[in-house]
MARMISE-639148 format. One line per field, with one value per atom (N, C-alpha, C): residue number from 1; residue in one letter; atom name; z, y, x. Coordinates in Angstrom, 3 decimals, m for minus. Example, Ala and Ser with C-alpha at 12.3 -4.5 7.8 and 13.67 -1.06 7.14 Angstrom:
residues 2
tilum <- c(1/1/1/2/2/2)
baro <- c(A/A/A/S/S/S)
doro <- c(N/CA/C/N/CA/C)
Z <- c(7.800/7.800/7.800/7.080/7.140/7.870)
Y <- c(m5.690/m4.500/m3.300/m2.250/m1.060/0.030)
X <- c(13.190/12.300/13.200/12.850/13.670/12.900)
end
This chain:
residues 68
tilum <- c(1/1/1/2/2/2/3/3/3/4/4/4/5/5/5/6/6/6/7/7/7/8/8/8/9/9/9/10/10/10/11/11/11/12/12/12/13/13/13/14/14/14/15/15/15/16/16/16/17/17/17/18/18/18/19/19/19/20/20/20/21/21/21/22/22/22/23/23/23/24/24/24/25/25/25/26/26/26/27/27/27/28/28/28/29/29/29/30/30/30/31/31/31/32/32/32/33/33/33/34/34/34/35/35/35/36/36/36/37/37/37/38/38/38/39/39/39/40/40/40/41/41/41/42/42/42/43/43/43/44/44/44/45/45/45/46/46/46/47/47/47/48/48/48/49/49/49/50/50/50/51/51/51/52/52/52/53/53/53/54/54/54/55/55/55/56/56/56/57/57/57/58/58/58/59/59/59/60/60/60/61/61/61/62/62/62/63/63/63/64/64/64/65/65/65/66/66/66/67/67/67/68/68/68)
baro <- c(M/M/M/N/N/N/T/T/T/M/M/M/V/V/V/R/R/R/I/I/I/G/G/G/D/D/D/F/F/F/F/F/F/V/V/V/R/R/R/L/L/L/R/R/R/D/D/D/Q/Q/Q/G/G/G/D/D/D/R/R/R/P/P/P/K/K/K/L/L/L/T/T/T/V/V/V/W/W/W/N/N/N/N/N/N/S/S/S/G/G/G/T/T/T/K/K/K/I/I/I/I/I/I/S/S/S/E/E/E/F/F/F/I/I/I/G/G/G/S/S/S/A/A/A/T/T/T/P/P/P/A/A/A/V/V/V/W/W/W/E/E/E/Q/Q/Q/I/I/I/E/E/E/K/K/K/L/L/L/T/T/T/T/T/T/Q/Q/Q/E/E/E/V/V/V/V/V/V/D/D/D/E/E/E/V/V/V/H/H/H/A/A/A/L/L/L/L/L/L/Q/Q/Q/E/E/E/K/K/K)
doro <- c(N/CA/C/N/CA/C/N/CA/C/N/CA/C/N/CA/C/N/CA/C/N/CA/C/N/CA/C/N/CA/C/N/CA/C/N/CA/C/N/CA/C/N/CA/C/N/CA/C/N/CA/C/N/CA/C/N/CA/C/N/CA/C/N/CA/C/N/CA/C/N/CA/C/N/CA/C/N/CA/C/N/CA/C/N/CA/C/N/CA/C/N/CA/C/N/CA/C/N/CA/C/N/CA/C/N/CA/C/N/CA/C/N/CA/C/N/CA/C/N/CA/C/N/CA/C/N/CA/C/N/CA/C/N/CA/C/N/CA/C/N/CA/C/N/CA/C/N/CA/C/N/CA/C/N/CA/C/N/CA/C/N/CA/C/N/CA/C/N/CA/C/N/CA/C/N/CA/C/N/CA/C/N/CA/C/N/CA/C/N/CA/C/N/CA/C/N/CA/C/N/CA/C/N/CA/C/N/CA/C/N/CA/C/N/CA/C/N/CA/C/N/CA/C/N/CA/C/N/CA/C/N/CA/C/N/CA/C)
Z <- c(7.439/7.448/6.109/6.184/5.004/5.434/5.110/5.567/4.369/4.405/3.367/4.051/3.683/4.282/3.206/3.547/2.671/3.275/2.454/2.882/1.887/2.298/1.384/0.196/m0.996/m2.234/m2.714/m1.867/m2.271/m1.403/m2.014/m1.300/m1.297/m0.116/0.061/0.647/m0.003/0.542/0.808/1.990/2.376/2.818/2.154/2.517/2.407/3.215/3.196/2.012/1.306/0.223/0.599/1.493/1.993/2.958/2.717/3.612/3.142/2.076/1.524/1.519/2.165/2.083/0.684/0.225/m1.085/m0.891/m1.501/m1.440/m2.759/m2.666/m3.841/m3.518/m4.452/m4.249/m5.471/m5.203/m6.243/m5.987/m7.059/m6.866/m6.640/m6.432/m6.122/m7.309/m8.485/m9.663/m9.832/m8.969/m9.042/m9.921/m10.380/m11.212/m10.337/m10.571/m9.812/m10.268/m9.301/m9.667/m9.120/m8.118/m7.567/m7.200/m7.523/m7.071/m6.973/m5.776/m5.582/m4.307/m4.351/m3.136/m2.474/m1.182/m0.514/0.676/0.717/1.844/2.111/1.092/1.265/0.396/0.445/m0.393/m0.016/m1.015/m0.826/m0.722/m0.268/m0.236/m1.602/m2.675/m4.017/m4.314/m3.831/m4.025/m3.293/m2.055/m1.276/m1.912/m2.476/m3.168/m4.376/m5.105/m6.262/m5.826/m4.740/m4.222/m3.823/m3.183/m2.800/m4.019/m5.093/m6.312/m6.921/m6.821/m7.404/m6.501/m5.195/m4.232/m3.444/m2.131/m1.258/m0.133/0.570/1.744/2.811/2.893/3.863/3.624/2.379/2.056/2.510/2.209/2.601/4.125/4.843/6.307/6.884/6.337/6.851/6.564/5.398/5.079/6.025/6.315/7.280/8.647/9.064/10.355/10.361/9.267/9.175/9.238/8.589/8.617/10.020/10.787/12.156/13.067/12.793/13.582/13.377/12.228/11.841/12.746)
Y <- c(8.313/8.111/8.564/9.329/9.710/9.760/8.706/8.559/8.377/9.080/8.883/8.676/7.569/7.235/6.761/6.849/6.292/4.969/3.931/2.607/2.129/2.125/1.752/2.677/2.120/2.913/3.305/3.166/3.414/4.474/5.206/6.141/5.533/5.416/4.712/5.658/5.717/6.488/5.527/5.640/4.847/5.829/5.779/6.710/6.032/6.536/6.017/6.594/5.722/6.107/5.510/6.167/5.592/4.484/3.301/2.176/1.299/1.722/0.917/1.710/1.196/1.871/1.711/2.761/2.723/2.862/1.949/1.936/2.452/3.425/3.922/3.879/3.352/3.233/3.791/4.621/5.162/4.669/4.483/4.141/5.423/5.292/6.470/7.402/7.009/7.887/8.653/8.359/9.044/8.356/7.150/6.403/5.636/5.836/5.120/3.669/2.744/1.336/0.544/1.087/0.431/1.504/1.251/2.088/1.167/0.627/m0.399/m0.167/m0.506/m0.586/m1.911/m1.874/m3.083/m3.481/m3.009/m3.307/m4.783/m5.570/m7.009/m7.769/m7.322/m7.917/m9.372/m10.203/m11.627/m11.849/m13.020/m13.305/m13.118/m13.438/m13.268/m11.791/m10.910/m9.470/m9.041/m9.493/m9.132/m9.711/m10.892/m11.480/m10.631/m10.135/m9.288/m7.966/m7.392/m6.147/m6.386/m7.526/m7.850/m8.002/m8.613/m8.772/m7.421/m6.459/m5.135/m4.233/m4.552/m3.721/m4.630/m4.722/m5.590/m6.115/m7.114/m7.630/m6.548/m5.688/m4.588/m3.666/m3.376/m2.539/m3.230/m4.511/m5.257/m5.252/m5.522/m5.556/m4.195/m3.134/m1.789/m1.384/m1.732/m1.423/m2.178/m3.443/m4.204/m3.526/m3.041/m2.353/m1.068/m0.322/0.911/0.605/m0.464/m0.845/m1.254/m1.874/m2.269/m1.055/0.011/1.238/1.943/1.749/2.440/2.170)
X <- c(m8.495/m7.070/m6.497/m5.458/m4.703/m3.247/m2.502/m1.130/m0.222/0.913/1.916/3.254/3.923/5.208/6.177/7.442/8.476/8.908/8.910/9.336/10.384/11.627/12.712/12.740/12.618/12.644/11.249/10.243/8.860/8.201/7.292/6.429/5.038/4.464/3.203/2.172/1.001/m0.121/m1.265/m1.817/m2.972/m4.039/m5.193/m6.263/m7.618/m8.532/m9.897/m10.645/m11.323/m12.221/m13.570/m14.265/m15.509/m15.187/m15.697/m15.441/m14.283/m13.596/m12.509/m11.206/m10.159/m8.865/m8.269/m7.616/m6.968/m5.466/m4.736/m3.279/m2.729/m1.834/m1.128/0.356/1.149/2.590/3.307/4.310/5.180/6.590/7.362/8.773/9.568/10.870/11.682/11.877/11.405/11.435/10.131/9.155/7.871/6.847/7.137/6.206/5.231/3.937/2.927/2.917/3.072/3.116/1.938/1.261/0.068/m0.939/m2.187/m3.293/m4.506/m4.730/m5.747/m6.547/m7.829/m8.625/m8.268/m7.960/m7.479/m8.349/m9.574/m10.451/m10.646/m10.813/m11.005/m10.005/m8.758/m7.718/m7.474/m7.361/m7.092/m5.583/m5.164/m3.725/m3.049/m3.746/m3.171/m2.885/m3.749/m3.530/m2.265/m2.107/m0.920/0.343/0.252/1.402/1.793/0.804/1.082/1.705/1.204/1.780/3.234/3.503/4.880/5.780/5.278/6.076/6.434/5.505/5.742/6.567/6.587/7.317/8.260/8.036/8.835/7.950/8.448/7.729/7.630/8.634/8.611/7.417/7.104/5.946/4.667/4.526/3.332/3.188/4.275/4.226/3.841/4.405/4.110/2.664/2.157/0.753/m0.161/0.136/m0.658/m0.632/0.536/0.653/m0.175/m0.135/m0.928/m2.421/m2.831/m4.243/m4.678/m3.783/m4.101/m4.273/m3.505/m3.606/m4.922/m5.516/m6.739/m7.877)
end
């Protein structure tokens, strides 16, 4: 999987890195704000991602992971 989408003011890329998906998020200025492996992300990780982005980004990434 290698998916890139725009969600609100963010550009989100989700790609497989072996057995672990990697999430990369840039803001609308092109600054990378997240680059994390999220294969076994804990609730605290998702909370941190939400703080740096929005709940919409978290929800969409979860939906993309379900499609995989």
